[in-house]
N, C-alpha and C positions, 0 to 999 in steps of 0.2 A: 550464509543462508541461501538455499536454492530458490529459484524463481517460483516454483510451485509452493514452497513454504511461505514466501512473501505474499503470494496471491491468497493463500489460505488465511494468512493473518489479516489481510485486508478484508476478506469476507467476514471473518470473526468480528473485526472492529466495526464494520458496517452494521452487523447484527446487533452489536452492543449499543451503538448509537440509536438504532431503531428502538430497542428496548427502553433505553433511557428517555427518549423523546416521547414515549407513550405514557410516561408517568408525569402527572401534572404537579406533583409536590415539589417544593423547593426549586423553582426554576433556575435560580442563580447557580446553584451547585451543578445542575444538569447542563446548563450552557457551558460552564467551565470544563466539565468532563467531555462534552461533545467537541469543544474547541481542541482539547488535548488529543482526542481520538482523530479528529480531522488532520491535525498536524502529523500524527503518526502515519496516517494513510498517505499523506503527501510525501513524507519521507520514504515510505516503502515504494511508492510509485516512481520516485526519482531513482531509487536503487534498481528497480526492475528496468527502467528505461536505460540506465547506464549498463546493466548487464546485457541487455539486448544489443546495444550499440557495440559493446565489446565482442559479442558473438558474431555480429554482422561483419566486423573488421576481420576477425579470424577466418570466417567463411570466405570473405572477399579475397584474402591473401591466399587461401587454399585454391580458390577458383583461378587466380592469376597464375599459380604454379602449374595448373593442369593444362 
């Protein structure tokens, strides 16, 4: 998955959390879903961070060769 796709998924997930949190019915189910979505966001953020670190390494290696 590309970084832009991961960011897009994070935005979609945040929007879903916002929509869920605006509904007062059955709070327990909503809290569980929000927790699940927060975990998904955390995972995506980690993947993005790792991708950026890999990119920085590649770019650093290319700069060193120049």
